[in-house]
Structures are given as structure tokens and as C-alpha cells.
PASEBA-1860 file (N, C-alpha, C; in nm, 3 decimals):
! residues 163
1> XXXXXXXX> 3.273/-3.861/-3.570/3.273/-3.724/-3.522/3.293/-3.632/-3.642 ~ 3.214/-3.527/-3.649/3.227/-3.428/-3.757/3.340/-3.332/-3.722 ~ 3.434/-3.316/-3.815/3.552/-3.234/-3.792/3.568/-3.139/-3.910 ~ 3.597/-3.014/-3.881/3.625/-2.916/-3.987/3.735/-2.825/-3.938 ~ 3.825/-2.790/-4.027/3.942/-2.714/-3.988/3.941/-2.570/-4.035 ~ 4.020/-2.489/-3.965/4.051/-2.352/-4.004/4.203/-2.343/-4.007 ~ 4.257/-2.311/-4.124/4.401/-2.302/-4.141/4.437/-2.166/-4.201 ~ 4.565/-2.139/-4.204/4.615/-2.015/-4.263/4.750/-1.984/-4.201
9> XXXXXXXX> 4.821/-1.892/-4.263/4.951/-1.850/-4.211/4.933/-1.763/-4.089 ~ 5.041/-1.732/-4.021/5.039/-1.646/-3.902/4.972/-1.512/-3.934 ~ 4.890/-1.466/-3.843/4.817/-1.338/-3.852/4.714/-1.334/-3.965 ~ 4.669/-1.452/-4.009/4.570/-1.458/-4.117/4.428/-1.440/-4.066 ~ 4.409/-1.448/-3.934/4.275/-1.433/-3.877/4.211/-1.564/-3.834 ~ 4.291/-1.668/-3.819/4.239/-1.800/-3.782/4.168/-1.799/-3.647 ~ 4.234/-1.747/-3.546/4.178/-1.753/-3.410/4.050/-1.671/-3.399 ~ 4.050/-1.552/-3.459/3.929/-1.470/-3.457/3.814/-1.540/-3.528
17> XXXXXXXX> 3.844/-1.602/-3.643/3.741/-1.675/-3.715/3.691/-1.793/-3.633 ~ 3.782/-1.866/-3.572/3.742/-1.979/-3.486/3.649/-1.931/-3.375 ~ 3.687/-1.825/-3.308/3.606/-1.772/-3.198/3.466/-1.735/-3.247 ~ 3.459/-1.665/-3.359/3.328/-1.624/-3.412/3.246/-1.745/-3.457 ~ 3.313/-1.845/-3.516/3.240/-1.965/-3.558/3.184/-2.043/-3.440 ~ 3.262/-2.055/-3.334/3.212/-2.124/-3.214/3.088/-2.053/-3.161 ~ 3.094/-1.920/-3.151/2.980/-1.843/-3.102/2.859/-1.861/-3.193 ~ 2.882/-1.851/-3.324/2.772/-1.862/-3.422/2.709/-2.001/-3.420
25> XXXXXXXX> 2.792/-2.104/-3.423/2.740/-2.240/-3.435/2.676/-2.287/-3.305 ~ 2.735/-2.254/-3.191/2.669/-2.290/-3.063/2.541/-2.210/-3.046 ~ 2.537/-2.088/-3.098/2.416/-2.007/-3.093/2.302/-2.068/-3.173 ~ 2.334/-2.155/-3.265/2.233/-2.225/-3.343/2.190/-2.356/-3.278 ~ 2.245/-2.383/-3.160/2.204/-2.501/-3.084/2.291/-2.624/-3.100 ~ 2.402/-2.612/-3.170/2.493/-2.726/-3.186/2.601/-2.724/-3.079 ~ 2.646/-2.842/-3.039/2.759/-2.848/-2.945/2.889/-2.851/-3.026 ~ 2.987/-2.773/-2.979/3.113/-2.757/-3.050/3.229/-2.772/-2.952
33> XXXXXXXX> 3.330/-2.846/-2.994/3.458/-2.849/-2.923/3.564/-2.798/-3.020 ~ 3.678/-2.760/-2.966/3.786/-2.712/-3.051/3.917/-2.782/-3.016 ~ 4.002/-2.790/-3.117/4.139/-2.838/-3.101/4.227/-2.732/-3.164 ~ 4.329/-2.690/-3.093/4.422/-2.588/-3.142/4.563/-2.645/-3.141 ~ 4.629/-2.640/-3.256/4.768/-2.684/-3.263/4.859/-2.568/-3.230 ~ 4.956/-2.592/-3.142/5.056/-2.490/-3.108/5.190/-2.536/-3.162 ~ 5.260/-2.446/-3.230/5.390/-2.480/-3.285/5.502/-2.456/-3.185 ~ 5.467/-2.418/-3.067/5.566/-2.385/-2.966/5.526/-2.451/-2.835
41> XXXXXXXX> 5.616/-2.451/-2.743/5.586/-2.505/-2.611/5.486/-2.412/-2.542 ~ 5.394/-2.468/-2.470/5.297/-2.387/-2.398/5.274/-2.449/-2.261 ~ 5.216/-2.373/-2.174/5.187/-2.423/-2.041/5.057/-2.365/-1.992 ~ 4.971/-2.447/-1.934/4.848/-2.400/-1.874/4.864/-2.395/-1.722 ~ 4.982/-2.425/-1.678/5.014/-2.435/-1.537/5.112/-2.325/-1.499 ~ 5.127/-2.299/-1.371/5.216/-2.192/-1.327/5.308/-2.240/-1.215 ~ 5.435/-2.203/-1.223/5.528/-2.243/-1.117/5.476/-2.205/-0.979 ~ 5.494/-2.296/-0.887/5.451/-2.273/-0.749/5.314/-2.328/-0.718
49> XXXXXXXX> 5.228/-2.344/-0.819/5.094/-2.399/-0.798/5.107/-2.550/-0.775 ~ 5.013/-2.606/-0.701/5.020/-2.748/-0.667/5.030/-2.837/-0.789 ~ 4.948/-2.811/-0.892/4.949/-2.897/-1.010/5.084/-2.889/-1.082 ~ 5.145/-2.772/-1.085/5.278/-2.756/-1.146/5.380/-2.836/-1.066 ~ 5.369/-2.831/-0.935/5.461/-2.905/-0.850/5.449/-3.055/-0.876 ~ 5.326/-3.103/-0.898/5.304/-3.246/-0.928/5.376/-3.283/-1.058 ~ 5.363/-3.198/-1.161/5.426/-3.225/-1.290/5.577/-3.225/-1.278 ~ 5.631/-3.123/-1.210/5.776/-3.114/-1.194/5.829/-3.235/-1.118
57> XXXXXXXX> 5.749/-3.287/-1.027/5.791/-3.404/-0.950/5.795/-3.531/-1.036 ~ 5.733/-3.525/-1.156/5.741/-3.639/-1.247/5.611/-3.706/-1.283 ~ 5.497/-3.649/-1.239/5.369/-3.711/-1.273/5.349/-3.714/-1.424 ~ 5.305/-3.824/-1.476/5.280/-3.838/-1.619/5.156/-3.759/-1.660 ~ 5.051/-3.766/-1.577/4.931/-3.687/-1.601/4.890/-3.619/-1.471 ~ 4.839/-3.498/-1.487/4.785/-3.423/-1.373/4.648/-3.375/-1.416 ~ 4.547/-3.411/-1.341/4.412/-3.365/-1.368/4.377/-3.261/-1.263 ~ 4.351/-3.142/-1.308/4.316/-3.031/-1.221/4.166/-3.008/-1.236
65> XXXXXXXX> 4.092/-3.010/-1.127/3.946/-3.003/-1.136/3.888/-2.905/-1.036 ~ 3.779/-2.841/-1.077/3.700/-2.756/-0.989/3.553/-2.777/-1.026 ~ 3.467/-2.703/-0.961/3.324/-2.717/-0.993/3.291/-2.658/-1.130 ~ 3.380/-2.578/-1.190/3.353/-2.514/-1.318/3.417/-2.581/-1.439 ~ 3.531/-2.652/-1.418/3.601/-2.712/-1.531/3.707/-2.808/-1.480 ~ 3.758/-2.887/-1.571/3.877/-2.966/-1.539/3.974/-2.957/-1.656 ~ 4.100/-2.975/-1.627/4.204/-2.976/-1.729/4.294/-3.095/-1.702 ~ 4.316/-3.174/-1.806/4.406/-3.287/-1.795/4.535/-3.252/-1.868
73> XXXXXXXX> 4.644/-3.250/-1.796/4.774/-3.223/-1.856/4.848/-3.355/-1.865 ~ 4.896/-3.385/-1.984/4.969/-3.509/-2.008/5.109/-3.472/-2.055 ~ 5.206/-3.513/-1.980/5.345/-3.488/-2.016/5.390/-3.595/-2.114 ~ 5.439/-3.554/-2.230/5.481/-3.651/-2.331/5.610/-3.722/-2.293 ~ 5.694/-3.657/-2.215/5.817/-3.719/-2.164/5.892/-3.798/-2.272 ~ 5.917/-3.730/-2.386/5.995/-3.792/-2.492/5.914/-3.864/-2.598 ~ 5.785/-3.881/-2.578/5.699/-3.944/-2.679/5.683/-3.850/-2.798 ~ 5.644/-3.905/-2.911/5.611/-3.823/-3.027/5.485/-3.742/-2.999
81> XXXXXXXX> 5.474/-3.629/-3.068/5.352/-3.549/-3.058/5.234/-3.633/-3.103 ~ 5.123/-3.632/-3.028/5.008/-3.713/-3.068/4.948/-3.664/-3.200 ~ 4.893/-3.757/-3.276/4.826/-3.722/-3.401/4.693/-3.655/-3.370 ~ 4.640/-3.586/-3.470/4.508/-3.526/-3.454/4.405/-3.633/-3.423 ~ 4.409/-3.745/-3.491/4.313/-3.853/-3.464/4.320/-3.901/-3.320 ~ 4.440/-3.913/-3.266/4.456/-3.956/-3.127/4.397/-3.853/-3.032 ~ 4.415/-3.726/-3.063/4.359/-3.621/-2.978/4.207/-3.616/-2.989 ~ 4.155/-3.630/-3.109/4.009/-3.630/-3.127/3.943/-3.743/-3.049
89> XXXXXXXX> 4.012/-3.856/-3.039/3.958/-3.971/-2.965/3.943/-3.941/-2.816 ~ 4.013/-3.842/-2.766/4.005/-3.807/-2.624/3.888/-3.715/-2.592 ~ 3.826/-3.656/-2.695/3.716/-3.562/-2.673/3.584/-3.632/-2.648 ~ 3.501/-3.570/-2.566/3.365/-3.618/-2.548/3.287/-3.591/-2.676 ~ 3.186/-3.672/-2.706/3.109/-3.652/-2.829/3.041/-3.515/-2.833 ~ 3.049/-3.451/-2.949/2.982/-3.323/-2.977/2.933/-3.327/-3.121 ~ 2.856/-3.226/-3.158/2.808/-3.218/-3.296/2.921/-3.187/-3.394 ~ 3.015/-3.099/-3.353/3.120/-3.056/-3.443/3.246/-3.022/-3.365
97> XXXXXXXX> 3.360/-3.066/-3.418/3.489/-3.025/-3.365/3.553/-2.933/-3.468 ~ 3.584/-2.811/-3.427/3.657/-2.717/-3.511/3.804/-2.727/-3.475 ~ 3.889/-2.741/-3.576/4.032/-2.761/-3.555/4.107/-2.641/-3.611 ~ 4.185/-2.575/-3.527/4.270/-2.466/-3.574/4.411/-2.519/-3.592 ~ 4.460/-2.510/-3.715/4.591/-2.564/-3.745/4.579/-2.703/-3.805 ~ 4.680/-2.784/-3.788/4.685/-2.919/-3.845/4.659/-2.912/-3.997 ~ 4.723/-2.816/-4.062/4.697/-2.794/-4.205/4.741/-2.910/-4.293 ~ 4.829/-2.995/-4.246/4.875/-3.107/-4.328/4.786/-3.232/-4.313
105> XXXXXXXX> 4.692/-3.229/-4.221/4.603/-3.344/-4.201/4.494/-3.345/-4.309 ~ 4.427/-3.459/-4.323/4.336/-3.482/-4.434/4.192/-3.435/-4.419 ~ 4.155/-3.372/-4.309/4.018/-3.326/-4.291/3.992/-3.201/-4.376 ~ 3.864/-3.175/-4.402/3.825/-3.057/-4.478/3.852/-2.930/-4.398 ~ 3.886/-2.821/-4.471/3.926/-2.698/-4.404/3.878/-2.576/-4.481 ~ 3.871/-2.464/-4.410/3.857/-2.333/-4.471/3.987/-2.259/-4.439 ~ 4.038/-2.186/-4.538/4.162/-2.111/-4.517/4.130/-1.965/-4.486 ~ 4.180/-1.916/-4.374/4.171/-1.774/-4.340/4.286/-1.702/-4.409
113> XXXXXXXX> 4.256/-1.586/-4.467/4.360/-1.513/-4.542/4.339/-1.363/-4.527 ~ 4.446/-1.294/-4.491/4.447/-1.148/-4.488/4.553/-1.100/-4.586 ~ 4.515/-1.011/-4.675/4.607/-0.962/-4.778/4.728/-0.892/-4.717 ~ 4.709/-0.821/-4.606/4.818/-0.742/-4.548/4.936/-0.826/-4.502 ~ 4.916/-0.956/-4.481/5.028/-1.040/-4.438/5.126/-1.067/-4.552 ~ 5.077/-1.054/-4.676/5.163/-1.078/-4.792/5.189/-1.226/-4.819 ~ 5.125/-1.313/-4.747/5.146/-1.457/-4.767/5.063/-1.509/-4.884 ~ 5.118/-1.603/-4.955/5.045/-1.670/-5.062/4.939/-1.761/-5.001
121> XXXXXXXX> 4.837/-1.791/-5.078/4.735/-1.886/-5.034/4.793/-2.027/-5.026 ~ 4.742/-2.103/-4.931/4.775/-2.245/-4.919/4.687/-2.325/-5.015 ~ 4.564/-2.279/-5.034/4.461/-2.354/-5.107/4.501/-2.407/-5.244 ~ 4.569/-2.330/-5.328/4.597/-2.384/-5.462/4.673/-2.516/-5.463 ~ 4.748/-2.542/-5.357/4.826/-2.666/-5.349/4.762/-2.769/-5.256 ~ 4.643/-2.738/-5.202/4.583/-2.825/-5.101/4.434/-2.849/-5.128 ~ 4.400/-2.966/-5.182/4.260/-2.995/-5.213/4.171/-3.013/-5.089 ~ 4.229/-3.026/-4.970/4.147/-3.038/-4.849/4.089/-2.903/-4.808
129> XXXXXXXX> 4.141/-2.795/-4.863/4.085/-2.662/-4.835/3.968/-2.641/-4.928 ~ 3.849/-2.638/-4.871/3.724/-2.635/-4.948/3.674/-2.493/-4.976 ~ 3.726/-2.393/-4.902/3.684/-2.254/-4.920/3.789/-2.162/-4.860 ~ 3.783/-2.035/-4.897/3.874/-1.934/-4.843/3.789/-1.827/-4.778 ~ 3.832/-1.781/-4.662/3.770/-1.667/-4.594/3.875/-1.556/-4.597 ~ 3.849/-1.452/-4.676/3.951/-1.351/-4.702/3.898/-1.210/-4.679 ~ 3.990/-1.119/-4.652/3.954/-0.978/-4.638/3.963/-0.904/-4.771 ~ 3.993/-0.977/-4.877/4.003/-0.917/-5.010/3.935/-1.008/-5.112
137> XXXXXXXX> 3.862/-0.952/-5.208/3.797/-1.037/-5.308/3.900/-1.109/-5.394 ~ 3.867/-1.229/-5.435/3.953/-1.307/-5.525/3.868/-1.409/-5.598 ~ 3.918/-1.457/-5.708/3.850/-1.559/-5.787/3.935/-1.685/-5.785 ~ 3.874/-1.792/-5.736/3.943/-1.921/-5.727/3.850/-2.031/-5.773 ~ 3.898/-2.153/-5.768/3.820/-2.269/-5.808/3.733/-2.324/-5.697 ~ 3.719/-2.249/-5.588/3.635/-2.288/-5.475/3.576/-2.161/-5.413 ~ 3.477/-2.175/-5.325/3.412/-2.055/-5.271/3.508/-1.964/-5.195 ~ 3.485/-1.834/-5.209/3.559/-1.732/-5.134/3.456/-1.650/-5.057
145> XXXXXXXX> 3.474/-1.644/-4.925/3.383/-1.570/-4.839/3.455/-1.451/-4.778 ~ 3.379/-1.349/-4.742/3.436/-1.238/-4.666/3.478/-1.294/-4.530 ~ 3.599/-1.264/-4.489/3.654/-1.315/-4.363/3.564/-1.283/-4.244 ~ 3.491/-1.172/-4.251/3.405/-1.132/-4.139/3.260/-1.175/-4.154 ~ 3.227/-1.248/-4.260/3.090/-1.295/-4.280/3.074/-1.432/-4.213 ~ 3.079/-1.429/-4.081/3.079/-1.552/-4.002/2.957/-1.638/-4.028 ~ 2.841/-1.578/-4.041/2.718/-1.654/-4.061/2.723/-1.736/-4.189 ~ 2.771/-1.677/-4.298/2.780/-1.748/-4.425/2.886/-1.858/-4.419
153> XXXXXXXX> 2.998/-1.831/-4.354/3.102/-1.933/-4.339/3.049/-2.049/-4.255 ~ 2.976/-2.017/-4.149/2.915/-2.122/-4.065/2.814/-2.203/-4.146 ~ 2.731/-2.136/-4.229/2.637/-2.208/-4.315/2.712/-2.308/-4.403 ~ 2.822/-2.264/-4.462/2.901/-2.349/-4.551/2.956/-2.470/-4.476 ~ 3.018/-2.446/-4.360/3.076/-2.556/-4.283/2.968/-2.655/-4.239 ~ 2.859/-2.605/-4.188/2.751/-2.693/-4.142/2.695/-2.776/-4.257 ~ 2.682/-2.717/-4.374/2.636/-2.792/-4.490/2.739/-2.898/-4.529 ~ 2.865/-2.862/-4.524/2.974/-2.956/-4.558/2.974/-3.079/-4.468
161> XXX> 2.945/-3.060/-4.339/2.950/-3.173/-4.245/2.813/-3.239/-4.225 ~ 2.711/-3.186/-4.291/2.579/-3.248/-4.284/2.497/-3.210/-4.161 ~ 2.522/-3.093/-4.106/2.443/-3.046/-3.991/2.346/-2.935/-4.034
END
């Protein structure tokens, strides 16, 4: 499976870049899935709904399905957080999986960077970051793209993964 990441510090523009890349790359006829790492607890379920009641009752997995989509919720119940590789193995085959976060994993990545956040770049210390998408010009030892030049960033990623 072809995997490419988007990393960066908080408010660097990762999610916006991911959204634009999915639109751009699927618009070119490729199938894309995404994986998003959350550093906090999250819930796709709501108290009082049947699926939430099933989980609270102790179900290990709850699969919620309709004619438009399904969602599988798996309660870890004390298990370690699954690795990115374990999560990727659960996905149906697609042309490309874009991963937001998982900056410490070994897959190739582009770093989103906004100068206004005041954060230092991750790239100088991380050889898995193959390019930077920034709102400010800079000179580095790898390509730097305008953060909003989605088409060029998509060209770079697709070339990197051989699509």
C-alpha cells in the first residue's frame, strides 16, 4: 500500500492541506483513504444512541451501518494504542493512504508549516520529511512548496509514491 504523511505542529495547516490533497488527488482519478492520529480521547458516538449504549454495556466492537457508510468502533479496553501498520492493515486497498500525524513513524512525509505559529521546523532533525509546505519562503536541503499550492504538492507526493 502506498502511504504518505502530512506532519507539523499544532495550527501548522495539516488538516487543511490533507483536505485539499484528498480533493486534488481523487480529482485525478486515484482512490485515497486517510488515517488521522488524535492525541486526545475522541468519540464518534453520542450518549443515548443505541451504538453508544452497546459500547457502555461492554461491547468490544460496535459496527454502525447504514446505506451510506459504516463505522467500526473498537474499544481498546486497556490495550496499547495500535501501531500505524496495524491500522493500515485494516483499510481496504486504495491507490494512496494519506496519514495525518504519526510523525515518529518511518513513512515519507511532507511537513506543513506556518510562520505565525512560531514553531521550529521538524524537518532538519527528521530525514523522513521529504518536503516542506510553508506559508513563507525558506531555503532547505529539500523541496519547499507554497502551503497553498496543492497541485504542486500533490504532483510531488504522487511522484514520490510512483503514481
